[in-house]
C-alpha positions, 0 to 999 in steps of 0.5 A: 500500500502506497501512502500519500503525503497527507497520510504520512504526515497524519501517521507521524502526528499520531505517532508523536501524540500517542508516544508523547502521552506515554512518555509523559506518563512515565515522567509523571512516575518520577514526579509522583513517586511517593504517592504512586509507591504508597498506592502500590504498597497498599495494593500489595505490590512487592518493592513498590518504590522500585516498581514505580521507578522501573515502570516509569522508566519503561513507559518513558523509553517506550513513549520515546521509542514510539515518537522517534519511530525506533522499534515502534512495535517493541516500544508499544509492547513494552509500554503496554506491559509496564502500564498493565496491572494484574491487580485493580 
């Protein structure tokens, strides 16, 4: 399938917006580490502070990977895996 110029531009804009939201969510993990760690501890997650920081790092790296277009499928899967919670 050959994409037109407009489709290419829209794809890049969508990738930047989607990846930017995911990267911002990861940055938010670093700014609100204590609040998120206390919530994770309440939910019974082992090593809550480390878990919050690790998931923030994965979200940021995944979002940045999506924005830059480097391994977008791997980046999206990593972001999805780090944001999924088995306990709600």
